[in-house]
N, C-alpha and C positions, 0 to 999 in steps of 0.2 A: 720578599720582593718578585714581582710577575715578572714571569720571563714573556716574552712576544713570540710571535706565532714562528718567525723568522728559526728563532733559537729553538724551540722542539721540534723541528723539523729538521735541523740536523744541517742546514745546506747554507751555500753560499752565495752572497745577494751578490746580483751587477750593481756597480756603482758608479753613476755617472759622471763622476769628476773624479780626479786623480789630487795625489801630492804634490804641492807647490801651486797649483792653480788659484787662483783670485775668486771668491766667494761670494753673494748676499745673500744674508736670512733674509728666509721670507714672512715668516710666523712665528709664531712667538715672544716672550719675552724680550728677545733683542732683534726682533725684526727691523731691518735696514742696515744692519750694522753688517762691515764688510771686513773679510780676513781672508789671511794665507789658511790654506787645509794642511795639515801637520801632519796628522795620521789619519787615513781610511781602512776601519775596521770592518771587512765583510762577512765577517762571521753574523755582527751583528745588522747592517746596513749601517751603521753611523759612522760618523765624519768628527774629529778633532778641528778647529779652527780658531787662527789665534786671537783673542782677545775676545770669545762669548762664551756664552754659559760656564763666567766665572764662579770655581769651585773654592771658598777657602775649609783647609783643615788647619787644625791646632797643634803643633809639636812641639814637644818638648827637649828641652835639653840635651845634645847628645857629642859625644865626643866631634861627629863629622859636622854637627849643624853648635857649637855651642850657644848661642842667642838664644836658641827656640825661638819660639811666637808663632803668627798667622803662614802659611801660605797660600798662597790662590795660584792655580793653575787651570788652565780651560777643560772643561769636561765633553764630551761625545754627546750629540744632537744627531736627531735622525738627518740621514742624509736626504730625505723627498723635501725639508727644508730649508734643501740651500739648492740657489742658480746660480750654475756659471756668471761672470762677469766678461764679454768680451775685452780683451783690450785695447781692441782697434777703437770702436763706439762708448767704453766705460759703459755698456749697462747691461742688467741681467738678463741672459738670453737665453734659449734652448741651441742645440748644435745640430749639425748633420753631420754623418760622416759621407766623407767620399775618396773616393779613388784619387790619388794623383797620379800625375803621370808614370813615376817611375814603379806603381806600384803598391804604392802604401797608401793603407787609411790614416786622411786624417780629419780633424775637427774642425770644423767650418760654419760662422755666425750665422743664423739664422732670418737677423738685424742689416746685415752690410754685406753678405758674403762674403768675408775675407777669411781666413784660416785662423784660426785660434791655437795651434802649437804647429 
């Protein structure tokens, strides 16, 4: 398995989405699908999105899983292949970071200008 340049350098990548954000996939086989970010893998620069990049694993029966069979779970995709979806205008967008009056940084939609979180 080839390692990415990020892994070889051993640095943590700043990812533009957070856990529980709604994102849309913009490239690849799952382009156009939307889902919630389940996990952010900062060391690899990847995210796990609900319902995207589904991987199948064949498991044999065990005590914890007496049925066995095929288990499907979402796999990681590169964070550059997803865009944040604005909750107010419901479109994929980039965001601007602005400081609120109380001094806290917030994410603001570039399209509609409303706060994302």
